[in-house]
C-alpha positions as CSV (number, residue, x, y, z in Angstrom):
1,M,64.6,-109.0,103.2
2,P,64.0,-106.7,106.1
3,P,60.4,-107.0,107.7
4,E,58.0,-104.2,107.0
5,S,59.0,-101.0,108.6
6,K,56.8,-99.3,111.1
7,K,57.1,-95.6,111.6
8,L,57.9,-94.7,115.3
9,S,55.9,-92.5,117.6
10,V,58.4,-89.8,118.3
11,L,58.2,-87.4,121.5
12,P,58.2,-83.8,120.8
13,R,61.3,-83.3,123.0
14,V,63.4,-85.9,121.3
15,V,66.4,-84.7,119.3
16,S,68.1,-86.6,116.7
17,R,71.9,-86.6,116.3
18,F,71.3,-87.7,112.8
19,S,69.7,-84.4,111.6
20,N,71.7,-82.4,109.0
21,R,72.6,-79.7,111.3
22,R,76.3,-79.6,112.2
23,S,76.3,-77.8,115.5
24,K,73.8,-80.1,117.5
25,P,74.9,-80.9,121.1
26,A,76.1,-84.4,121.7
27,V,73.7,-87.0,123.3
28,T,74.7,-87.9,126.8
29,Y,73.6,-90.4,129.3
30,D,74.2,-91.6,132.9
31,P,76.9,-94.0,132.9
32,D,75.7,-95.5,136.1
33,Q,72.5,-96.7,134.6
34,L,74.5,-98.7,132.1
35,E,77.2,-100.1,134.5
36,G,77.4,-103.8,134.2
37,S,75.2,-104.2,131.2
38,S,76.1,-104.5,127.5
39,I,74.6,-103.9,124.2
40,V,74.3,-106.6,121.6
41,T,72.8,-106.2,118.2
42,P,71.8,-109.3,116.5
43,G,72.2,-109.9,112.9
44,P,74.7,-111.4,110.5
45,P,78.4,-110.1,110.6
46,S,78.4,-109.6,106.8
47,S,76.0,-106.7,107.0
48,F,78.5,-104.6,109.0
49,N,79.2,-101.2,107.2
50,P,83.0,-100.6,107.2
51,W,82.3,-96.7,106.7
52,I,81.5,-96.7,110.3
53,T,84.7,-96.4,112.2
54,S,84.1,-95.3,115.8
55,V,80.8,-94.9,117.5
56,P,80.3,-93.3,120.8
57,D,77.9,-95.0,123.1
58,L,74.4,-93.4,122.8
59,S,72.5,-96.1,124.2
60,L,69.9,-95.3,126.9
61,P,68.2,-97.6,129.6
62,V,65.4,-99.8,128.3
63,D,62.1,-100.4,129.9
64,K,62.8,-103.0,132.6
65,S,59.3,-104.6,132.0
66,A,60.3,-105.3,128.3
67,Q,63.7,-106.9,129.1
68,S,62.4,-110.5,129.1
69,H,60.6,-110.2,125.8
70,G,63.3,-109.6,123.3
71,F,65.9,-107.0,122.3
72,Q,65.8,-103.1,122.0
73,P,68.2,-102.1,119.0
74,P,70.5,-99.3,119.9
75,I,71.0,-96.1,118.0
76,C,74.5,-95.7,116.8
77,Q,76.4,-92.7,116.1
78,T,78.2,-92.4,112.7
79,G,81.6,-90.8,113.1
80,S,82.4,-87.1,113.7
81,D,80.3,-84.0,112.6
82,N,83.0,-83.4,109.8
83,E,83.0,-86.8,108.6
84,R,79.0,-86.7,108.4
85,A,79.2,-83.4,106.7
86,H,81.4,-84.4,104.0
87,S,79.9,-87.7,103.4
88,N,77.5,-88.3,100.6
89,I,75.9,-91.2,102.6
90,S,72.3,-90.4,103.6
91,A,71.2,-93.8,105.0
92,F,73.0,-97.1,106.2
93,S,72.1,-100.5,107.9
94,V,73.6,-101.6,110.9
95,S,73.9,-105.4,111.4
96,G,72.0,-106.7,114.3
97,N,74.7,-108.4,116.2
98,Q,77.6,-106.1,115.5
99,D,78.8,-104.1,118.6
100,L,80.0,-100.8,117.3
101,R,81.7,-99.4,120.2
102,P,85.3,-100.2,121.3
103,P,85.1,-103.5,123.7
104,Q,86.3,-101.7,126.7
105,L,83.4,-99.4,126.6
106,A,80.6,-101.7,125.9
107,P,78.6,-102.6,129.2
108,T,76.2,-105.6,129.2
109,L,72.4,-104.8,128.8
110,P,70.1,-107.8,128.8
111,L,68.0,-108.3,125.5
112,C,64.4,-107.6,125.4
113,D,61.5,-108.8,123.1
114,T,60.3,-105.7,121.4
115,S,57.3,-107.5,119.8
116,T,55.1,-107.7,122.7
117,A,56.5,-105.6,125.5
118,P,54.3,-102.8,126.9
119,R,55.1,-99.3,125.6
120,P,54.9,-96.3,128.2
121,H,54.0,-93.9,125.5
122,G,51.9,-96.2,123.2
123,G,53.1,-98.3,120.2
124,T,55.1,-101.3,120.3
125,T,58.4,-100.0,120.8
126,S,60.2,-97.3,123.0
127,F,63.4,-95.6,122.1
128,L,65.3,-93.3,124.2
129,A,63.1,-94.0,127.2
130,G,63.4,-91.3,129.7
131,A,65.5,-89.0,127.5
132,S,64.7,-85.1,127.3
133,G,65.9,-82.1,125.1
134,F,66.0,-84.3,121.9
135,R,64.6,-83.9,118.4
136,M,64.3,-86.8,116.2
137,G,65.0,-86.8,112.4
138,D,63.7,-89.4,110.0
139,I,64.3,-92.9,111.4
140,Q,62.7,-96.3,110.4
141,Y,62.4,-99.2,112.6
142,F,62.2,-102.6,111.3
143,E,61.0,-105.6,113.4
144,G,63.8,-108.2,113.7
145,S,67.5,-107.5,113.1
146,Y,67.4,-104.6,110.6
147,V,67.8,-101.0,111.2
148,A,67.8,-98.3,108.6
149,L,68.9,-94.8,109.7
150,N,68.4,-91.5,107.8
151,I,71.1,-89.1,109.0
152,G,70.2,-86.3,106.4
153,G,72.3,-83.8,104.7
154,G,73.4,-85.6,101.7
155,V,72.7,-85.2,98.0
156,G,69.0,-84.5,97.4
157,D,68.1,-83.9,101.0
158,K,64.8,-82.2,101.3
159,S,65.1,-81.5,105.0
160,I,67.3,-78.4,104.3
161,D,66.0,-75.1,103.0
162,G,67.9,-74.3,100.0
163,W,67.1,-70.7,99.9
164,E,68.2,-70.5,103.5
165,R,71.4,-72.3,102.6
166,L,72.1,-70.0,99.8
167,L,71.7,-67.0,102.0
168,E,74.2,-68.3,104.5
169,N,76.8,-68.1,101.7
170,T,76.1,-64.6,100.4
171,A,77.8,-61.3,101.1
172,P,75.3,-58.6,102.0
173,N,78.0,-56.0,102.1
174,A,78.7,-56.4,98.5
175,L,75.4,-55.2,97.3
176,H,75.4,-51.7,95.7
177,N,72.9,-50.4,98.1
178,S,74.2,-52.2,101.2
179,R,74.4,-50.4,104.6
180,A,77.9,-51.1,104.6
181,R,78.3,-49.0,101.7
182,Y,76.3,-45.9,102.8
183,D,77.1,-42.9,101.0
184,A,79.1,-44.7,98.4
185,P,80.8,-42.4,95.9
186,K,78.9,-41.8,92.6
187,C,79.1,-39.5,89.6
188,D,77.3,-36.1,89.6
189,E,74.7,-35.7,87.1
190,D,76.6,-33.5,84.8
191,T,80.0,-35.4,85.3
192,R,81.4,-38.5,83.5
193,V,78.5,-38.1,81.0
194,E,80.4,-39.5,78.1
195,V,81.7,-42.6,79.9
196,T,78.4,-43.4,81.4
197,S,76.6,-43.1,78.3
198,E,78.9,-45.4,76.7
199,I,78.5,-47.9,79.4
200,M,74.7,-47.7,79.5
201,T,74.4,-48.1,75.6
202,F,76.4,-51.2,75.7
203,I,74.3,-52.6,78.6
204,E,71.0,-51.7,76.9
205,D,72.1,-53.0,73.6
206,H,70.5,-56.6,73.7
207,G,71.6,-57.7,70.2
208,G,75.0,-56.4,70.5
209,P,77.8,-58.9,69.3
210,R,79.6,-58.8,72.9
211,R,77.9,-59.5,76.1
212,L,80.9,-58.5,78.6
213,L,82.2,-55.0,79.0
214,C,85.5,-54.6,81.0
215,M,86.5,-51.2,82.3
216,T,90.1,-50.8,83.6
217,G,91.6,-47.6,84.9
218,A,94.4,-46.4,87.4
219,A,93.8,-46.3,91.0
220,G,91.6,-43.3,91.9
221,S,90.2,-42.9,88.5
222,G,86.6,-43.2,89.6
223,K,85.8,-46.7,88.6
224,S,84.0,-47.5,91.6
225,A,82.0,-44.1,91.3
226,L,81.0,-45.1,87.7
227,Q,79.8,-48.6,89.0
228,Q,77.7,-47.2,91.8
229,T,76.1,-44.7,89.0
230,I,75.5,-47.4,86.6
231,A,73.9,-49.6,89.3
232,E,71.6,-47.0,90.6
233,T,70.6,-46.1,87.0
234,C,69.9,-49.8,86.1
235,G,68.1,-50.0,89.3
236,K,65.5,-47.3,88.3
237,K,65.2,-48.8,85.0
238,K,64.4,-52.1,86.4
239,S,67.2,-53.6,84.5
240,L,69.7,-54.5,87.3
241,G,69.9,-58.1,87.9
242,S,72.8,-58.0,90.5
243,S,75.8,-56.3,91.7
244,F,78.9,-57.2,93.6
245,F,81.3,-54.7,95.0
246,F,84.7,-56.3,96.3
247,S,86.5,-54.7,99.0
248,A,90.0,-55.5,100.2
249,V,89.4,-54.5,103.6
250,D,86.2,-56.2,104.1
251,P,86.7,-60.1,104.8
252,S,82.9,-60.8,103.8
253,R,83.6,-59.5,100.2
254,N,87.4,-59.9,99.4
255,T,87.1,-63.4,98.2
256,V,85.5,-65.2,95.3
257,D,83.6,-67.4,97.6
258,P,80.4,-65.4,98.1
259,V,80.4,-64.1,94.5
260,V,78.0,-66.5,92.7
261,P,75.6,-66.9,95.6
262,T,75.2,-63.3,96.1
263,I,74.5,-63.0,92.4
264,A,72.2,-65.8,92.4
265,Y,70.3,-64.4,95.5
266,Q,69.7,-61.1,93.7
267,L,68.5,-62.8,90.5
268,G,66.1,-64.9,92.5
269,R,64.8,-62.5,95.0
270,G,62.5,-60.6,92.6
271,N,61.2,-63.6,90.9
272,P,59.4,-66.5,92.6
273,A,60.0,-68.9,89.6
274,V,63.8,-68.3,89.6
275,R,63.6,-68.3,93.3
276,Q,62.3,-71.6,93.5
277,L,64.5,-73.2,90.7
278,I,67.7,-71.9,92.9
279,K,66.3,-73.2,96.0
280,A,65.7,-76.7,94.5
281,A,69.2,-76.7,93.1
282,V,70.9,-76.1,96.5
283,E,68.5,-78.7,98.0
284,E,69.6,-81.2,95.4
285,D,73.3,-80.5,95.8
286,P,73.9,-78.8,99.3
287,L,77.6,-78.9,98.7
288,I,77.5,-76.8,95.5
289,F,79.1,-73.8,97.3
290,S,82.4,-75.8,98.0
291,Q,82.6,-76.5,94.1
292,S,84.3,-74.8,91.3
293,L,83.0,-71.3,90.3
294,Q,82.1,-72.8,86.8
295,D,79.9,-75.5,88.4
296,Q,78.3,-72.9,90.9
297,I,77.3,-70.6,88.1
298,T,76.1,-73.5,86.0
299,T,74.0,-74.8,88.8
300,L,72.7,-71.6,90.5
301,I,72.2,-69.4,87.7
302,V,72.6,-71.0,83.9
303,K,70.3,-74.1,84.5
304,P,67.4,-72.2,86.5
305,F,67.2,-69.7,83.7
306,E,67.4,-72.4,81.0
307,H,64.6,-74.2,82.7
308,L,62.4,-71.0,82.5
309,D,61.3,-71.8,79.0
310,S,59.8,-75.0,80.2
311,I,57.6,-73.4,82.7
312,G,56.3,-70.7,80.2
313,S,58.8,-67.7,81.4
314,D,60.8,-65.8,79.0
315,P,64.3,-65.1,80.4
316,S,64.6,-62.0,78.2
317,T,62.2,-60.2,80.3
318,F,64.1,-60.5,83.6
319,P,66.5,-58.0,85.0
320,Y,69.7,-58.7,83.1
321,A,72.6,-56.4,84.1
322,I,75.3,-58.1,86.3
323,L,77.7,-55.6,87.6
324,I,81.0,-56.5,89.4
325,D,83.3,-53.7,90.7
326,G,87.0,-53.8,92.2
327,L,87.9,-57.2,90.8
328,D,91.6,-56.4,91.8
329,E,90.6,-56.2,95.5
330,C,89.6,-59.9,95.4
331,R,92.3,-61.9,97.3
332,G,94.4,-64.1,94.9
333,E,95.3,-63.5,91.3
334,D,94.4,-67.1,90.4
335,C,90.9,-66.6,92.0
336,Q,90.5,-63.5,89.9
337,A,91.4,-65.3,86.7
338,E,89.1,-68.2,87.6
339,L,86.0,-65.9,88.0
340,L,86.7,-64.3,84.6
341,T,87.1,-67.8,83.1
342,A,83.9,-68.9,84.7
343,I,82.0,-65.9,83.4
344,R,83.5,-66.5,80.0
345,K,82.6,-70.1,79.7
346,C,79.0,-69.7,81.3
347,L,77.4,-66.5,81.2
348,L,78.0,-65.2,77.6
349,D,75.8,-67.7,76.0
350,D,73.2,-66.2,73.5
351,R,70.5,-68.1,75.2
352,L,71.0,-66.2,78.5
353,P,70.0,-62.5,78.8
354,F,72.8,-61.3,80.8
355,R,75.0,-58.1,80.0
356,I,78.0,-58.0,82.2
357,F,80.0,-55.1,83.3
358,I,83.3,-55.5,85.3
359,A,85.6,-52.9,86.6
360,S,89.1,-53.3,87.9
361,R,92.5,-51.7,88.3
362,P,94.7,-53.2,85.2
363,E,96.3,-55.7,87.5
364,W,97.7,-59.2,86.2
365,A,94.3,-61.3,85.9
366,I,92.2,-59.1,83.8
367,R,95.2,-57.0,82.1
368,T,96.5,-60.5,80.6
369,A,92.9,-61.7,79.9
370,L,92.4,-58.6,77.7
371,E,95.7,-58.4,76.0
372,P,96.1,-59.9,72.5
373,G,95.7,-63.6,72.8
374,G,94.1,-63.3,76.3
375,Q,91.0,-65.3,77.0
376,L,88.7,-62.2,76.8
377,Q,90.4,-60.2,74.1
378,Q,87.9,-61.5,71.4
379,V,84.6,-61.5,73.8
380,A,84.9,-58.4,75.8
381,Y,84.4,-54.7,74.9
382,H,87.3,-52.9,76.7
383,I,87.0,-49.4,78.0
384,Q,90.5,-48.0,79.3
385,L,89.4,-45.1,81.6
386,S,92.7,-43.5,82.3
387,D,93.7,-43.2,78.4
388,K,90.5,-42.4,76.8
389,Y,88.6,-39.9,79.0
390,D,90.1,-36.6,80.2
391,A,88.2,-36.0,83.6
392,S,89.7,-32.5,84.3
393,G,86.5,-30.7,83.3
394,D,84.3,-32.9,85.5
395,M,86.7,-32.6,88.4
396,C,86.3,-28.8,88.1
397,R,82.6,-28.9,88.2
398,Y,82.9,-31.3,91.0
399,L,84.8,-29.0,93.2
400,R,83.1,-25.8,92.1
401,R,79.6,-27.3,93.0
402,R,80.7,-28.5,96.4
403,F,82.7,-25.3,97.2
404,E,79.6,-23.3,96.5
405,D,77.7,-25.3,98.8
406,I,80.2,-24.6,101.6
407,G,79.9,-21.0,100.6
408,L,76.2,-21.1,101.4
409,R,76.8,-22.6,104.8
410,I,79.4,-20.3,106.0
411,G,77.7,-17.3,104.2
412,N,80.7,-16.4,101.9
413,S,80.4,-17.2,98.3
414,K,83.9,-15.8,97.5
415,W,85.9,-17.9,100.0
416,F,87.7,-19.8,97.0
417,T,88.8,-18.5,93.5
418,R,88.7,-20.3,90.1
419,N,92.5,-20.5,90.3
420,D,92.3,-22.5,93.5
421,I,90.2,-25.2,91.7
422,E,92.4,-25.2,88.7
423,T,95.4,-25.8,90.8
424,L,93.7,-28.6,92.7
425,V,92.8,-30.2,89.4
426,R,96.3,-30.0,88.0
427,A,97.5,-31.7,91.1
428,A,95.0,-34.6,90.7
429,S,96.6,-35.7,87.5
430,G,93.3,-37.2,86.3
431,Q,92.8,-38.7,89.6
432,F,89.2,-38.4,91.0
433,I,90.0,-39.6,94.2
434,Y,92.4,-36.8,94.8
435,V,89.9,-34.2,94.4
436,A,87.4,-36.2,96.6
437,T,90.0,-36.6,99.2
438,V,90.6,-32.8,99.1
439,F,87.0,-31.9,99.5
440,N,86.5,-34.3,102.3
441,Y,89.3,-32.7,104.1
442,I,88.3,-29.0,103.4
443,S,84.5,-29.6,104.2
444,E,85.1,-30.7,107.8
445,R,82.3,-29.2,109.8
446,R,84.4,-28.4,112.8
447,A,87.1,-26.5,111.0
448,A,87.3,-23.4,108.7
449,P,87.2,-24.3,105.1
450,T,89.3,-21.2,104.1
451,Q,92.1,-22.3,106.4
452,R,92.0,-25.8,105.2
453,L,91.9,-24.9,101.5
454,K,95.2,-22.9,102.1
455,I,96.8,-25.8,104.0
456,V,96.0,-28.1,100.8
457,L,97.3,-25.5,98.3
458,S,100.5,-24.8,100.3
459,W,101.1,-28.0,102.0
460,T,104.7,-29.0,102.6
461,P,105.5,-31.9,105.0
462,H,107.7,-31.1,107.8
463,A,108.7,-32.3,111.2
464,G,105.6,-32.2,113.7
465,Q,103.3,-31.3,110.8
466,A,99.8,-32.2,112.3
467,A,97.7,-31.6,109.1
468,K,96.9,-34.8,107.1
469,P,95.0,-33.7,104.1
470,F,95.9,-36.6,101.9
471,E,95.3,-39.4,104.5
472,A,92.9,-41.3,102.4
473,L,95.2,-41.2,99.3
474,D,98.2,-42.5,101.6
475,R,96.0,-45.4,102.7
476,L,95.3,-46.4,99.1
477,Y,98.8,-46.0,98.1
478,T,100.1,-48.2,101.2
479,N,97.6,-50.9,100.5
480,I,98.7,-51.2,96.8
481,L,102.3,-51.2,97.6
482,L,102.0,-53.8,100.3
483,T,100.2,-56.1,98.2
484,A,102.9,-55.7,95.3
485,K,105.6,-56.2,97.6
486,S,104.2,-59.3,99.1
487,A,103.4,-60.8,95.8
488,Y,107.1,-60.0,94.3
489,E,108.9,-61.2,97.3
490,A,106.9,-64.4,97.5
491,V,108.6,-65.7,94.3
492,D,111.5,-68.0,95.0
493,T,113.9,-66.6,92.3
494,H,113.4,-63.0,94.2
495,F,114.6,-64.3,97.4
496,G,116.7,-61.6,99.2
497,R,115.6,-58.7,97.0
498,D,113.9,-55.7,98.5
499,F,111.0,-54.7,96.4
500,L,110.6,-51.2,97.8
501,L,114.3,-50.4,97.5
502,L,114.4,-51.6,93.7
503,F,111.0,-49.6,93.0
504,R,112.4,-46.7,94.5
505,A,115.5,-46.8,92.5
506,H,113.3,-46.8,89.3
507,H,111.2,-44.0,90.5
508,I,114.2,-41.7,91.3
509,G,115.5,-42.8,87.9
510,I,112.3,-40.9,86.2
511,T,113.9,-37.3,87.0
512,G,117.6,-38.8,87.2
513,F,120.1,-39.2,90.0
514,R,121.3,-35.8,91.1
515,F,124.7,-35.4,92.9
516,N,126.4,-32.6,95.0
517,P,128.5,-30.5,94.3
518,G,127.5,-29.3,91.0
519,P,124.6,-30.0,88.5
520,T,125.7,-33.5,87.7
521,M,122.9,-35.9,87.0
522,I,122.6,-39.4,85.8
523,S,119.6,-40.7,83.9
524,P,119.8,-44.2,82.6
525,S,117.0,-45.9,80.7
526,A,114.7,-48.2,82.8
527,D,116.2,-51.4,81.1
528,I,119.8,-50.0,81.8
529,L,118.9,-49.3,85.3
530,S,117.5,-52.8,85.9
531,A,120.8,-54.2,84.7
532,L,122.8,-51.9,86.7
533,L,120.6,-53.2,89.7
534,C,122.0,-56.7,88.7
535,L,118.4,-57.9,87.7
536,E,117.7,-60.1,84.8
537,A,116.3,-58.8,81.3
538,T,112.9,-57.4,81.4
539,A,113.0,-57.7,85.4
540,E,111.5,-54.0,85.5
541,E,108.2,-55.3,84.1
542,V,108.1,-58.0,86.6
543,L,108.8,-55.4,89.4
544,V,105.7,-53.4,88.5
545,S,103.4,-56.3,87.5
546,D,101.0,-55.5,90.5
547,L,101.4,-51.6,90.2
548,H,99.8,-51.2,86.8
549,S,97.0,-49.0,88.6
550,L,99.8,-46.4,89.4
551,V,102.5,-47.0,86.9
552,A,103.7,-48.2,83.6
553,F,106.9,-48.7,81.4
554,E,106.7,-46.8,78.2
555,T,109.2,-46.0,75.4
556,D,110.2,-42.5,74.9
557,E,110.9,-40.5,71.6
558,R,114.6,-41.7,71.8
559,G,113.4,-45.3,72.1
560,D,114.6,-45.7,75.7
561,L,112.4,-47.4,78.2
562,C,111.1,-45.1,81.0
563,L,108.7,-45.4,83.9
564,R,105.6,-43.3,84.0
565,L,103.6,-42.5,86.9
566,Y,100.1,-41.6,86.4
567,H,99.7,-39.4,89.5
568,K,102.0,-36.8,90.7
569,S,100.6,-37.4,94.3
570,F,102.0,-40.9,94.2
571,S,105.5,-39.6,93.7
572,D,104.9,-37.0,96.4
573,F,104.0,-40.1,98.7
574,L,107.2,-42.0,97.9
575,E,109.3,-39.1,98.6
576,E,108.0,-38.1,101.8
577,E,108.7,-40.3,105.1
578,S,105.8,-38.6,107.0
579,R,103.3,-40.1,104.4
580,A,105.0,-43.3,103.3
581,K,106.0,-44.2,106.9
582,D,107.4,-47.8,106.8
583,L,107.3,-47.9,103.1
584,F,109.6,-45.0,102.7
585,V,113.2,-45.5,101.2
586,S,115.6,-42.7,101.4
587,Q,117.7,-41.4,98.5
588,S,120.8,-42.3,100.2
589,R,119.8,-45.8,100.7
590,V,119.2,-46.2,97.0
591,Y,122.5,-44.5,96.1
592,A,124.3,-47.1,98.6
593,H,122.8,-50.0,97.0
594,L,123.5,-48.7,93.5
595,A,127.2,-48.2,94.5
596,K,127.3,-51.9,95.7
597,C,125.8,-53.0,92.3
598,C,128.2,-51.0,90.4
599,M,131.2,-52.7,92.1
600,Q,129.6,-56.2,91.8
601,L,129.2,-55.6,88.0
602,I,132.9,-54.7,87.7
603,V,134.1,-57.5,89.9
604,E,132.0,-60.2,88.3
605,C,132.6,-59.0,84.7
606,P,133.1,-62.3,82.7
607,L,136.3,-61.1,81.1
608,E,139.8,-62.4,80.9
609,F,141.6,-59.5,82.6
610,D,144.8,-61.5,82.7
611,S,145.0,-61.4,79.0
612,Q,144.8,-58.7,76.4
613,L,141.4,-57.0,76.3
614,P,140.0,-56.0,72.9
615,A,141.1,-52.6,71.8
616,K,137.5,-51.1,71.3
617,W,134.6,-51.3,73.8
618,K,132.0,-52.3,71.5
619,E,134.3,-55.3,70.8
620,L,134.0,-56.7,74.3
621,P,132.5,-60.2,74.1
622,L,129.5,-59.4,76.2
623,P,125.7,-59.0,75.5
624,R,124.8,-55.5,74.4
625,L,122.7,-54.8,77.6
626,H,125.3,-56.2,79.8
627,R,127.9,-54.0,78.0
628,R,126.0,-50.9,78.2
629,A,125.1,-51.6,82.1
630,L,129.0,-52.1,82.6
631,R,129.7,-48.8,81.1
632,E,127.2,-47.2,83.2
633,A,128.6,-48.8,86.4
634,I,132.1,-47.5,85.6
635,E,130.9,-43.9,85.0
636,D,128.4,-43.7,87.8
637,L,130.4,-45.6,90.7
638,P,132.3,-42.3,92.2
639,F,129.1,-40.3,92.2
640,F,127.1,-43.3,94.3
641,L,130.0,-43.9,96.5
642,L,130.2,-40.4,97.5
643,E,126.5,-40.0,98.2
644,S,126.5,-43.4,100.2
645,P,126.5,-42.8,104.0
646,T,128.1,-46.1,104.7
647,I,129.7,-48.3,102.1
648,G,132.7,-49.9,103.9
649,D,131.7,-53.5,103.4
650,G,131.2,-53.0,99.8
651,V,134.6,-51.5,99.3
652,D,136.2,-54.3,101.3
653,F,134.7,-56.9,98.8
654,F,135.6,-54.7,95.8
655,T,139.3,-54.3,96.8
656,Q,139.8,-57.9,97.8
657,K,138.5,-59.0,94.4
658,D,140.9,-56.8,92.4
659,G,138.1,-54.4,91.7
660,W,140.2,-51.3,91.3
661,L,142.7,-53.2,89.0
662,K,139.8,-54.4,86.8
663,L,138.4,-50.8,86.7
664,N,141.7,-49.4,85.7
665,K,142.0,-51.9,82.8
666,L,138.5,-51.1,81.5
667,L,139.1,-47.2,81.6
668,P,141.2,-46.7,78.5
669,L,138.5,-48.4,76.3
670,L,135.9,-45.9,77.6
671,Y,138.1,-42.8,76.8
672,P,136.9,-42.2,73.3
673,V,133.3,-43.4,73.7
674,G,131.8,-42.9,77.1
675,L,133.9,-41.0,79.7
676,L,133.6,-37.6,78.1
677,H,136.6,-35.1,79.2
678,M,133.9,-32.8,80.8
679,I,133.1,-35.2,83.4
680,W,136.3,-36.8,83.5
681,Q,137.7,-34.3,86.1
682,G,134.4,-34.6,88.1
683,W,134.8,-38.5,88.0
684,I,138.5,-38.4,89.5
685,D,137.6,-35.6,92.0
686,N,134.8,-37.7,93.4
687,F,136.9,-40.7,93.9
688,R,139.4,-38.4,95.7
689,R,136.7,-37.0,98.0
690,F,135.5,-40.5,98.6
691,S,139.0,-41.7,99.5
692,G,139.2,-38.7,102.1
693,K,135.9,-39.8,103.6
694,L,136.9,-43.4,103.7
695,Q,140.2,-42.4,105.6
696,L,138.7,-42.6,109.1
697,Q,136.9,-45.8,108.5
698,K,139.2,-48.0,106.2
699,P,142.6,-46.1,105.8
700,E,144.2,-49.1,104.2
701,F,141.7,-49.0,101.4
702,A,141.8,-45.3,101.0
703,V,145.6,-45.6,100.3
704,I,144.8,-48.0,97.4
705,I,142.1,-45.7,96.1
706,N,144.7,-42.8,96.2
707,E,147.2,-44.7,94.3
708,F,144.8,-45.2,91.4
709,V,143.5,-41.7,91.6
710,H,147.0,-40.3,91.2
711,K,147.5,-42.6,88.3
712,W,144.3,-41.6,86.6
713,E,145.3,-37.9,87.0
714,L,148.5,-38.4,85.1
715,E,146.6,-40.3,82.3
716,K,144.1,-37.5,82.0
717,K,146.8,-35.1,81.2
718,E,148.2,-37.5,78.7
719,W,144.7,-38.3,77.1
720,R,144.2,-34.4,76.8
721,Y,147.6,-34.0,75.1
722,V,146.6,-36.6,72.7
723,V,143.3,-35.1,71.9
724,K,145.0,-31.6,71.3
725,T,147.4,-33.3,68.9
726,I,145.2,-35.1,67.1
727,R,142.4,-32.5,66.7
728,P,144.0,-30.3,64.1
729,L,144.1,-33.3,61.8
């Protein structure tokens, strides 16, 4: 049993290294004062704490007059700041005779009797004599050989302020009324009336069967403006519990880390009871912010609100709307999914008052959660903004009102026409950000609005073009494409693939691959194009998995898979180098890649070319998709070759692998089903032109191609003769 403790008289200027603050300066001492002395701490060796691994020398000179009367126990330092910060140990005992310093660093200090020695500052014991610039934490001294030190910062530590710790982990910029979001976009009073009414009806329906509303929509469709409008409306009605607006470009609010603390702060700031409960929860577990989102929500939100009943407060009377915007702008798909899971498991309880509204682009985390079988499909009310609501009328009102204001400023109410507004709305393709970007460009105070309106309406990019009316849109598209590119190319099975090149091929495929001379156009379906690009089945869906806010694959009336772009402005961006910049992929580069893929499909075709091939194309022992892609490769190859600026290496490979011979053996099977006589001549002519183009670079290969071209010319005549002979029958 240790003897009864005595509280020390502590000088106001003494600072303890054992407080829970991580950034305190290290204790220093004058080594000259300790030279030739050593510190001995009496006590049984068995009481040594193995957690203490290395202790710097924090001993200070003792009172000389007390040295003959006993010993003054040293204060020991317990590991590094990081070790103390991550330990749950709040107190420990140090054996009296255990020297905690490395032997070579332990000078000798005579023992002193602490029981009767005079104390310069009163009491019976002097610690850190002569020291200054220190503040002591809670320390107890026991007469004899036992010392108990409270270093603080552990579970249940009351030396910290829980509310202060909570504030340190919040993201002030994420609040709907934060200064960082000054002049945030919101809906005009007479715009988006239908959707805002639907959202507010859901939020105010306390007895509704679902407590979670998820709104998804294409990029630029006005989701954040709607969230801002709802936040301000709920604020006026005193029903706004909290809001969190993610932003990919703001590091303080582009991760899930500050989400729960920020929501908890807003829930507690307006109610002393909730605030005190949250404060106590943090003080009980200061490391709560490093725990899972589910544990954070349970500790900081659920339990405090469940406890309100016991203190006579009704949770249903509190502000209850929790708004989260831009989930897709949170870094990490897994983190987005974790947040959705935590909300589903913790906040949708009927005993809690909350109604939750989440807005996001339809990217992977929320898209899969809302799909049939997804974790939110049964518990969430889903508004698909792009599909359900036509915003054309709202955009017309938006522009007309603002153009009228400009007219008042410049003293000319007729500076624009109704047709101008309708043209801009059509170009927006339902994209609210488009009309907002156009207005911001036209309304520049230091420029003439009439001139800027004319630039937008007739804008065509060209070399040296100084005007940049769509700069904000271009930044949006750039950020989305870069994110999708990084995610796609990070997958190990996609090693070596060029995301931008593959996506641009599908983009061109929407309108078809056009060739000169003549009106020749090739327009394969998206699944055939993926196979033509030597990709696995359904690879096109994986390719655009992070672009669902801009594009989608759909089935047309013929049953073919095709790519749909939500916004014409995105297509304009992809086609113009001055806008896409480093993300631009030229059409000729796509054609060159497709030419190589066509040759690769023919060369690697798993058929026994040395033996007799089947008599009919459909009898080839290949999967249907592979067979269709092979046919497409044969028919398209000369057109892609002719449009390719440089393809020499690919032709080398194709020739060395007997590609021309394999092509020649496959052609007869295509005569009756694929290679129509109307394009047959163009097919041969393009090979002849390509051979002439290749003559200067690879003359030896040009000779081989010409031999086959001559053979095919003869076969074409024979085939025509057969057709004419058979047709009368």
